[in-house]
Phi, psi and omega in degrees: 000129179279144176263140177287136176274355178288143176278164180295146171265127177260154178240129178241124175269111184301334181290343180260011180256127178265164176086216188271003179098000177284148177209159177276147174301132182298339185263306188253347176089354178300140182281124180255119182246139174291346178275349183276113184250013186272344185063021177281324184267322183210162173230150177278125182263321184205150174230144174237131183240138178240110186069238177249011181261137172290125184258318184204145178234133174250123179239163177237128179287128179287338181283318184240349179086004180293145171265137181229122175270121176262123179238170175101011180292317184296321181294316184291331177279335179284336181291327185299000000 
């Protein structure tokens, strides 16, 4: 049986994050911050939009290569 070389995809619900929205990578623990626009820590791989609202963002951790799906955008914008 062949093993996939792809890393696991993790899901982070932004509605469950307190503070400024920063969170540790579920695999390696490096801090991923929404304010970091340098692409040194992570890169955006894919975005999903519903109407004009961001629904989901897929990022890749540059340290360990894990893919992370960020969800909860619609809920957080509806609360405002």
